[in-house]
Short mmCIF file of the C-alpha atoms (twelve columns), coordinates in Angstrom:
data_MODEL
# 
_entry.id   MODEL 
# 
loop_
_atom_site.group_PDB 
_atom_site.id 
_atom_site.type_symbol 
_atom_site.label_atom_id 
_atom_site.label_alt_id 
_atom_site.label_comp_id 
_atom_site.label_asym_id 
_atom_site.label_seq_id 
_atom_site.Cartn_x 
_atom_site.Cartn_y 
_atom_site.Cartn_z 
_atom_site.pdbx_PDB_model_num 
ATOM 1  C CA . UNK A 1  0.081   -0.189 -0.216 1 
ATOM 2  C CA . UNK A 2  1.287   3.320  -0.960 1 
ATOM 3  C CA . UNK A 3  1.831   5.905  1.521  1 
ATOM 4  C CA . UNK A 4  -0.885  8.284  0.091  1 
ATOM 5  C CA . UNK A 5  -3.514  5.249  0.127  1 
ATOM 6  C CA . UNK A 6  -2.737  4.529  3.801  1 
ATOM 7  C CA . UNK A 7  -3.056  8.397  4.536  1 
ATOM 8  C CA . UNK A 8  -6.347  8.732  2.829  1 
ATOM 9  C CA . UNK A 9  -7.461  5.372  4.556  1 
ATOM 10 C CA . UNK A 10 -6.754  7.061  8.104  1 
ATOM 11 C CA . UNK A 11 -8.631  9.936  6.757  1 
ATOM 12 C CA . UNK A 12 -11.769 7.852  6.137  1 
ATOM 13 C CA . UNK A 13 -11.294 6.233  9.432  1 
ATOM 14 C CA . UNK A 14 -11.099 9.456  11.272 1 
ATOM 15 C CA . UNK A 15 -14.349 10.558 9.506  1 
ATOM 16 C CA . UNK A 16 -15.945 7.474  10.407 1 
ATOM 17 C CA . UNK A 17 -14.932 8.031  14.101 1 
ATOM 18 C CA . UNK A 18 -16.057 11.525 14.487 1 
ATOM 19 C CA . UNK A 19 -19.908 10.336 13.252 1 
ATOM 20 C CA . UNK A 20 -19.460 7.517  15.591 1 
ATOM 21 C CA . UNK A 21 -19.052 9.726  18.521 1 
ATOM 22 C CA . UNK A 22 -22.154 11.775 17.829 1 
ATOM 23 C CA . UNK A 23 -25.051 11.247 20.123 1 
ATOM 24 C CA . UNK A 24 -28.339 9.648  18.605 1 
ATOM 25 C CA . UNK A 25 -29.734 13.054 19.120 1 
ATOM 26 C CA . UNK A 26 -27.102 14.849 17.278 1 
ATOM 27 C CA . UNK A 27 -27.213 12.366 14.432 1 
ATOM 28 C CA . UNK A 28 -30.758 12.295 13.934 1 
ATOM 29 C CA . UNK A 29 -31.085 15.539 12.274 1 
ATOM 30 C CA . UNK A 30 -27.592 15.763 10.743 1 
ATOM 31 C CA . UNK A 31 -27.167 17.294 7.513  1 
ATOM 32 C CA . UNK A 32 -24.498 18.024 4.889  1 
ATOM 33 C CA . UNK A 33 -23.728 21.542 6.198  1 
ATOM 34 C CA . UNK A 34 -23.141 20.246 9.744  1 
ATOM 35 C CA . UNK A 35 -20.896 17.487 8.310  1 
ATOM 36 C CA . UNK A 36 -18.956 20.053 6.491  1 
ATOM 37 C CA . UNK A 37 -18.287 22.198 9.619  1 
ATOM 38 C CA . UNK A 38 -17.146 19.385 11.355 1 
ATOM 39 C CA . UNK A 39 -14.681 18.378 8.365  1 
ATOM 40 C CA . UNK A 40 -11.020 19.737 9.449  1 
ATOM 41 C CA . UNK A 41 -9.503  19.269 6.050  1 
ATOM 42 C CA . UNK A 42 -10.220 22.394 3.903  1 
ATOM 43 C CA . UNK A 43 -8.990  20.751 0.367  1 
ATOM 44 C CA . UNK A 44 -9.369  17.527 -1.418 1 
ATOM 45 C CA . UNK A 45 -8.533  14.745 -1.472 1 
ATOM 46 C CA . UNK A 46 -8.441  14.764 2.258  1 
ATOM 47 C CA . UNK A 47 -11.531 16.489 2.693  1 
ATOM 48 C CA . UNK A 48 -13.483 14.284 0.401  1 
ATOM 49 C CA . UNK A 49 -11.931 11.092 1.936  1 
ATOM 50 C CA . UNK A 50 -12.855 12.406 5.445  1 
ATOM 51 C CA . UNK A 51 -16.494 13.115 4.317  1 
ATOM 52 C CA . UNK A 52 -16.806 9.599  2.525  1 
ATOM 53 C CA . UNK A 53 -16.062 7.819  6.139  1 
ATOM 54 C CA . UNK A 54 -18.344 10.292 8.055  1 
ATOM 55 C CA . UNK A 55 -21.056 9.438  5.530  1 
ATOM 56 C CA . UNK A 56 -20.460 5.795  5.386  1 
ATOM 57 C CA . UNK A 57 -21.124 5.524  8.796  1 
ATOM 58 C CA . UNK A 58 -24.123 7.783  9.111  1 
ATOM 59 C CA . UNK A 59 -25.636 5.431  6.301  1 
ATOM 60 C CA . UNK A 60 -24.922 2.454  8.395  1 
ATOM 61 C CA . UNK A 61 -26.282 3.889  11.573 1 
ATOM 62 C CA . UNK A 62 -29.536 4.855  10.089 1 
ATOM 63 C CA . UNK A 63 -30.055 1.557  8.351  1 
ATOM 64 C CA . UNK A 64 -29.553 -0.634 11.594 1 
# 
C-alpha cells in the first residue's frame, strides 16, 4: 500500500470515528452543512475522504 493510500484510509477512519462519537440526538437531524463544519480538512482529496468515512457511518447507523 502506498503512503498516499494509507493516509487516505486513515482520513476515512477519522471521519467514521467522528460520526460514531455523535450522540443519537445529534445524528438524528444531521445534514451536509453540519458535516462540512466538522470536517477539519480544507481541500480534496483529504476533505473528500474524511466526508466519505463520515457519510458511510451515518448511512450504516440509519439502516441499523
